[in-house]
MDAnalysis code that builds the backbone (N, CA, C; Angstrom):
import MDAnalysis as mda
import numpy as np

u = mda.Universe.empty(396, n_residues=132, atom_resindex=np.repeat(np.arange(132), 3), trajectory=True)
u.add_TopologyAttr("name", ["N", "CA", "C"] * 132)
u.add_TopologyAttr("resid", np.arange(1, 133))
u.add_TopologyAttr("resname", ["UNK", "UNK", "UNK", "UNK", "UNK", "UNK", "UNK", "UNK", "UNK", "UNK", "UNK", "UNK", "UNK", "UNK", "UNK", "UNK", "UNK", "UNK", "UNK", "UNK", "UNK", "UNK", "UNK", "UNK", "UNK", "UNK", "UNK", "UNK", "UNK", "UNK", "UNK", "UNK", "UNK", "UNK", "UNK", "UNK", "UNK", "UNK", "UNK", "UNK", "UNK", "UNK", "UNK", "UNK", "UNK", "UNK", "UNK", "UNK", "UNK", "UNK", "UNK", "UNK", "UNK", "UNK", "UNK", "UNK", "UNK", "UNK", "UNK", "UNK", "UNK", "UNK", "UNK", "UNK", "UNK", "UNK", "UNK", "UNK", "UNK", "UNK", "UNK", "UNK", "UNK", "UNK", "UNK", "UNK", "UNK", "UNK", "UNK", "UNK", "UNK", "UNK", "UNK", "UNK", "UNK", "UNK", "UNK", "UNK", "UNK", "UNK", "UNK", "UNK", "UNK", "UNK", "UNK", "UNK", "UNK", "UNK", "UNK", "UNK", "UNK", "UNK", "UNK", "UNK", "UNK", "UNK", "UNK", "UNK", "UNK", "UNK", "UNK", "UNK", "UNK", "UNK", "UNK", "UNK", "UNK", "UNK", "UNK", "UNK", "UNK", "UNK", "UNK", "UNK", "UNK", "UNK", "UNK", "UNK", "UNK", "UNK", "UNK", "UNK"])
u.atoms.positions = np.array([
    [78.474, 84.251, 32.144],
    [77.635, 83.845, 32.560],
    [76.824, 82.631, 31.480],
    [75.788, 81.533, 31.771],
    [75.974, 80.462, 30.679],
    [74.373, 80.383, 30.624],
    [74.689, 79.854, 29.330],
    [73.739, 79.906, 28.106],
    [72.685, 79.100, 28.051],
    [71.245, 79.479, 27.767],
    [70.571, 78.194, 27.694],
    [70.755, 76.920, 27.203],
    [71.827, 77.001, 25.901],
    [72.068, 76.175, 24.756],
    [73.651, 75.928, 25.193],
    [73.407, 75.203, 26.790],
    [75.326, 75.023, 27.357],
    [75.714, 73.565, 26.942],
    [76.821, 73.864, 26.729],
    [77.273, 71.822, 26.171],
    [79.117, 72.157, 26.889],
    [79.009, 70.898, 27.612],
    [80.158, 70.557, 28.326],
    [80.720, 69.687, 27.850],
    [82.040, 69.351, 27.055],
    [82.216, 67.890, 26.897],
    [83.707, 68.108, 27.382],
    [84.121, 67.673, 28.441],
    [85.688, 67.035, 28.853],
    [86.244, 65.785, 28.666],
    [85.907, 64.999, 27.870],
    [85.923, 63.838, 27.875],
    [87.802, 63.877, 26.775],
    [88.140, 62.556, 27.229],
    [89.779, 62.514, 27.308],
    [90.486, 63.043, 27.187],
    [90.389, 63.318, 28.864],
    [91.764, 63.823, 29.565],
    [92.016, 63.236, 30.277],
    [92.589, 63.543, 31.464],
    [93.477, 62.789, 32.676],
    [92.726, 63.324, 33.762],
    [91.510, 63.974, 33.981],
    [91.121, 64.648, 35.282],
    [90.901, 63.572, 36.079],
    [90.957, 63.685, 37.464],
    [90.887, 63.118, 38.657],
    [90.202, 63.032, 39.758],
    [89.816, 62.474, 40.870],
    [88.966, 63.121, 41.594],
    [87.349, 62.858, 41.667],
    [86.720, 63.512, 42.412],
    [85.683, 63.627, 42.414],
    [84.678, 64.518, 41.235],
    [83.781, 64.976, 40.922],
    [83.225, 66.397, 39.773],
    [83.354, 67.141, 41.110],
    [83.840, 68.519, 40.500],
    [83.596, 69.472, 41.787],
    [82.189, 69.756, 42.671],
    [82.134, 70.121, 43.475],
    [80.698, 70.907, 43.948],
    [80.071, 72.080, 43.150],
    [81.351, 73.195, 42.357],
    [80.933, 73.720, 41.912],
    [80.070, 73.404, 41.163],
    [79.889, 72.498, 39.961],
    [79.372, 71.869, 38.820],
    [77.702, 72.223, 39.244],
    [77.478, 71.995, 40.549],
    [76.036, 71.802, 41.158],
    [75.383, 73.046, 39.756],
    [75.970, 74.075, 40.101],
    [75.666, 75.241, 39.297],
    [75.350, 75.491, 37.850],
    [75.686, 74.477, 37.322],
    [75.395, 74.514, 35.355],
    [74.124, 73.863, 35.500],
    [72.920, 74.488, 35.889],
    [71.254, 73.988, 36.556],
    [71.221, 74.139, 34.436],
    [72.055, 74.817, 33.570],
    [71.235, 75.195, 31.993],
    [71.870, 74.101, 31.251],
    [72.975, 73.597, 31.280],
    [73.443, 72.069, 30.492],
    [72.501, 71.505, 29.990],
    [72.717, 71.324, 28.513],
    [72.281, 70.476, 27.745],
    [72.806, 69.643, 27.643],
    [73.652, 69.441, 27.610],
    [75.224, 68.164, 27.008],
    [75.894, 68.144, 28.120],
    [76.458, 67.075, 28.585],
    [77.389, 66.983, 29.457],
    [78.117, 65.924, 29.499],
    [79.357, 65.832, 28.479],
    [80.387, 64.539, 28.675],
    [81.539, 64.207, 29.260],
    [82.102, 63.245, 29.852],
    [83.153, 63.683, 30.876],
    [84.084, 62.292, 30.576],
    [83.612, 61.448, 29.289],
    [84.118, 59.781, 28.965],
    [85.835, 59.920, 28.910],
    [86.013, 59.060, 29.182],
    [87.843, 58.831, 29.320],
    [88.208, 59.458, 29.931],
    [88.381, 59.900, 31.339],
    [88.980, 60.545, 32.274],
    [89.034, 59.464, 33.605],
    [89.838, 59.964, 34.596],
    [89.442, 58.911, 35.963],
    [88.886, 59.932, 36.774],
    [88.069, 60.300, 36.684],
    [87.031, 60.778, 37.826],
    [86.734, 59.652, 38.504],
    [86.324, 59.569, 40.021],
    [86.024, 58.969, 40.800],
    [85.162, 59.236, 41.953],
    [84.950, 58.349, 42.953],
    [83.425, 58.729, 43.770],
    [82.386, 58.742, 43.344],
    [80.775, 58.763, 43.991],
    [79.967, 58.437, 43.542],
    [79.501, 59.725, 42.345],
    [78.848, 59.282, 41.468],
    [78.218, 60.281, 40.499],
    [77.377, 61.128, 41.557],
    [77.771, 62.403, 41.532],
    [77.042, 64.070, 42.323],
    [75.252, 63.835, 42.326],
    [74.221, 63.303, 43.230],
    [73.396, 63.707, 43.044],
    [73.204, 65.044, 42.596],
    [73.673, 66.117, 42.727],
    [73.494, 67.276, 42.170],
    [73.146, 67.503, 40.499],
    [73.385, 66.261, 40.051],
    [73.182, 66.197, 38.219],
    [71.473, 66.164, 38.252],
    [70.486, 65.164, 39.493],
    [69.558, 65.658, 39.250],
    [68.683, 67.032, 38.934],
    [69.531, 68.226, 39.223],
    [69.074, 69.539, 39.189],
    [69.425, 70.168, 37.816],
    [70.192, 69.387, 36.980],
    [70.126, 69.771, 35.585],
    [68.782, 69.577, 34.612],
    [67.864, 70.128, 35.054],
    [66.760, 70.005, 34.009],
    [66.579, 70.296, 32.928],
    [67.858, 71.072, 32.424],
    [67.450, 71.176, 30.692],
    [68.396, 69.831, 30.141],
    [68.857, 68.967, 30.761],
    [70.150, 68.214, 30.063],
    [69.049, 67.208, 29.266],
    [69.633, 66.778, 28.173],
    [69.249, 66.078, 26.805],
    [70.644, 64.873, 27.001],
    [71.747, 65.410, 27.242],
    [72.473, 64.098, 27.196],
    [74.145, 64.094, 28.091],
    [74.017, 62.964, 28.877],
    [74.736, 62.715, 29.759],
    [75.420, 61.669, 29.557],
    [76.881, 61.992, 29.142],
    [77.885, 60.329, 29.141],
    [79.031, 60.784, 30.069],
    [78.586, 59.478, 30.715],
    [79.815, 59.192, 31.714],
    [80.744, 58.468, 32.004],
    [80.922, 57.632, 30.692],
    [81.600, 56.304, 30.236],
    [82.965, 56.579, 30.448],
    [83.650, 55.765, 30.833],
    [85.331, 55.632, 30.847],
    [85.683, 56.337, 32.384],
    [85.032, 55.878, 33.118],
    [85.685, 56.746, 34.894],
    [85.583, 55.556, 35.453],
    [85.886, 56.348, 37.058],
    [85.675, 55.075, 37.887],
    [85.005, 55.394, 38.991],
    [83.638, 55.956, 38.353],
    [82.520, 56.400, 39.598],
    [82.116, 54.918, 40.192],
    [81.541, 55.160, 42.157],
    [81.050, 54.112, 42.403],
    [80.055, 54.242, 42.414],
    [79.395, 53.369, 42.036],
    [77.965, 52.975, 41.922],
    [77.172, 53.331, 43.870],
    [75.169, 53.274, 43.689],
    [74.886, 53.030, 42.781],
    [74.635, 54.525, 41.500],
    [73.757, 53.880, 40.754],
    [73.058, 55.512, 40.000],
    [72.645, 56.108, 40.688],
    [72.681, 57.602, 40.789],
    [71.919, 58.219, 42.025],
    [70.011, 57.962, 41.491],
    [69.425, 57.854, 42.018],
    [68.148, 58.132, 42.130],
    [67.448, 58.818, 41.056],
    [67.816, 60.147, 41.702],
    [67.792, 61.623, 40.990],
    [67.763, 61.456, 39.653],
    [68.672, 60.885, 38.697],
    [68.850, 61.008, 37.396],
    [67.682, 60.549, 36.909],
    [66.917, 59.617, 37.366],
    [65.213, 59.668, 36.647],
    [64.638, 60.929, 36.328],
    [64.457, 62.027, 37.082],
    [63.663, 63.209, 37.660],
    [64.285, 63.892, 35.575],
    [65.642, 63.301, 35.210],
    [65.763, 64.530, 34.069],
    [64.998, 63.751, 32.338],
    [63.344, 64.207, 33.000],
    [62.676, 63.821, 31.804],
    [63.175, 64.307, 30.245],
    [64.062, 65.318, 30.383],
    [64.364, 65.379, 28.866],
    [65.774, 64.557, 28.216],
    [66.146, 63.986, 29.094],
    [67.466, 63.140, 28.645],
    [66.982, 62.242, 27.586],
    [67.606, 62.156, 26.372],
    [67.268, 61.426, 25.167],
    [68.544, 60.623, 25.307],
    [69.990, 60.567, 25.739],
    [71.153, 59.843, 25.618],
    [71.673, 59.362, 27.491],
    [71.643, 58.506, 27.473],
    [72.477, 58.109, 28.653],
    [73.263, 56.978, 28.858],
    [75.042, 57.540, 28.880],
    [75.634, 56.138, 29.040],
    [76.716, 56.136, 30.183],
    [76.535, 55.127, 31.143],
    [77.490, 54.950, 32.382],
    [78.112, 53.409, 31.662],
    [79.269, 53.527, 32.141],
    [80.037, 52.365, 32.128],
    [80.957, 52.138, 33.231],
    [81.165, 51.184, 33.861],
    [82.148, 50.682, 34.737],
    [82.129, 51.074, 35.998],
    [80.553, 51.409, 36.408],
    [80.199, 51.458, 38.108],
    [81.613, 50.507, 38.856],
    [81.846, 50.836, 40.189],
    [82.385, 50.378, 40.871],
    [81.878, 50.215, 41.997],
    [82.041, 48.891, 43.006],
    [81.282, 48.806, 43.986],
    [82.181, 49.154, 45.151],
    [81.714, 49.765, 46.205],
    [82.632, 50.137, 47.467],
    [81.631, 49.528, 48.648],
    [82.817, 49.929, 49.898],
    [82.247, 49.001, 51.123],
    [80.955, 49.820, 51.264],
    [80.934, 51.260, 51.194],
    [79.894, 52.121, 51.422],
    [78.511, 51.454, 50.685],
    [78.788, 51.385, 49.706],
    [77.917, 51.899, 48.409],
    [77.011, 50.330, 48.250],
    [77.427, 49.308, 48.930],
    [77.225, 47.870, 48.002],
    [78.417, 47.620, 46.733],
    [77.749, 45.994, 46.782],
    [78.852, 45.497, 46.040],
    [78.049, 45.192, 44.677],
    [76.434, 45.480, 44.922],
    [75.602, 45.167, 42.880],
    [74.599, 46.218, 43.320],
    [74.087, 46.430, 42.284],
    [73.220, 47.656, 42.456],
    [71.790, 47.031, 41.703],
    [70.352, 47.704, 41.911],
    [69.460, 47.673, 41.178],
    [69.418, 48.806, 39.911],
    [68.229, 48.759, 39.187],
    [68.408, 49.830, 37.815],
    [67.286, 50.683, 39.156],
    [67.461, 52.279, 38.725],
    [66.499, 52.728, 39.150],
    [65.203, 53.051, 38.273],
    [64.290, 53.055, 38.838],
    [62.757, 53.247, 38.045],
    [63.088, 54.627, 36.994],
    [63.234, 54.113, 35.918],
    [63.364, 55.162, 34.740],
    [62.021, 55.405, 33.900],
    [61.055, 55.351, 34.591],
    [59.155, 55.270, 34.127],
    [59.431, 56.692, 33.678],
    [59.645, 58.052, 34.114],
    [59.687, 59.052, 33.943],
    [60.513, 59.500, 32.363],
    [61.212, 58.882, 32.125],
    [62.374, 59.326, 31.771],
    [62.383, 58.836, 29.861],
    [60.956, 59.570, 29.433],
    [60.193, 58.792, 28.332],
    [60.465, 59.666, 27.191],
    [61.635, 60.200, 27.193],
    [62.248, 61.031, 26.122],
    [63.913, 60.193, 25.823],
    [64.014, 59.063, 26.399],
    [65.272, 58.507, 26.431],
    [65.355, 57.817, 25.194],
    [66.106, 57.941, 23.855],
    [66.465, 57.336, 22.920],
    [67.369, 56.334, 22.857],
    [68.632, 56.654, 23.972],
    [69.770, 55.373, 23.761],
    [70.235, 55.618, 25.574],
    [70.458, 54.536, 25.746],
    [70.313, 53.713, 27.134],
    [71.684, 53.189, 27.065],
    [72.377, 53.077, 27.593],
    [73.501, 52.081, 28.131],
    [74.334, 52.255, 29.373],
    [73.888, 50.948, 29.823],
    [74.610, 51.168, 31.072],
    [75.301, 49.642, 31.052],
    [76.589, 49.891, 30.870],
    [77.558, 48.413, 30.703],
    [78.689, 48.682, 32.122],
    [78.590, 47.502, 32.993],
    [79.541, 46.796, 33.992],
    [79.308, 48.035, 34.754],
    [77.817, 47.865, 34.930],
    [77.777, 48.936, 36.459],
    [77.070, 47.713, 37.282],
    [77.291, 46.714, 37.316],
    [77.188, 45.514, 38.666],
    [75.702, 45.736, 38.909],
    [74.676, 45.856, 37.998],
    [73.731, 45.604, 38.010],
    [72.841, 44.292, 38.228],
    [71.615, 44.298, 39.258],
    [71.696, 42.815, 39.649],
    [70.242, 42.595, 39.485],
    [69.239, 41.833, 40.010],
    [67.863, 41.474, 39.773],
    [67.589, 41.373, 38.352],
    [65.815, 41.525, 38.162],
    [65.696, 41.732, 36.331],
    [65.330, 42.671, 35.744],
    [65.487, 42.965, 34.694],
    [65.615, 43.900, 33.928],
    [63.881, 44.206, 33.647],
    [64.000, 45.640, 34.180],
    [62.389, 46.442, 34.381],
    [61.938, 46.397, 33.135],
    [60.422, 45.281, 33.070],
    [59.657, 45.414, 32.059],
    [59.332, 46.802, 31.352],
    [59.629, 48.341, 31.984],
    [59.242, 49.277, 31.660],
    [60.312, 49.650, 31.019],
    [61.568, 49.258, 30.533],
    [62.395, 49.829, 29.686],
    [62.286, 49.262, 28.014],
    [61.354, 48.149, 28.095],
    [60.777, 47.791, 26.653],
    [59.384, 48.669, 26.325],
    [59.225, 48.954, 27.430],
    [58.213, 50.255, 26.869],
    [58.468, 51.871, 26.635],
    [59.821, 52.025, 27.353],
    [59.531, 53.772, 27.052],
    [59.688, 54.059, 25.316],
    [58.607, 55.412, 24.668],
    [58.686, 55.149, 23.946],
    [59.509, 55.590, 23.035],
    [60.206, 56.197, 23.521],
    [60.946, 57.015, 22.264],
    [62.828, 55.827, 22.033],
    [62.729, 55.172, 23.080],
    [64.237, 53.825, 23.280],
    [63.947, 53.372, 21.657],
    [65.579, 53.348, 21.363],
    [65.430, 52.928, 19.993],
    [66.186, 51.280, 20.293],
    [65.742, 50.594, 19.048],
    [66.506, 49.171, 19.986],
    [67.472, 48.432, 19.128],
])
């Protein structure tokens, strides 16, 4: 049984493939980190259902972009790090940043090498908890 303060850190392994569909049941997660693996495919949309999530670290994998727009519904998220989103014929070669206006708890936002294009939205500078 999953407790309400669940943490998962599967970082720095050699995991491959897409994140398993069974992970969608981890709805009480507060922290999820999978840095330094070889996960691929799209970032699953079901992450948006992890309502209690405070920290999400997806860096160092081979995910295909874009970021799922539902990720912006994670209003408790304080830490979000994604890097190295790749393009695919199905998903395009560049992406725009999803609307992060509801993510007012964010203290740290890292989107490195994510093929983002267009102007940087002004709201990023107005997020009340974001550290610069």
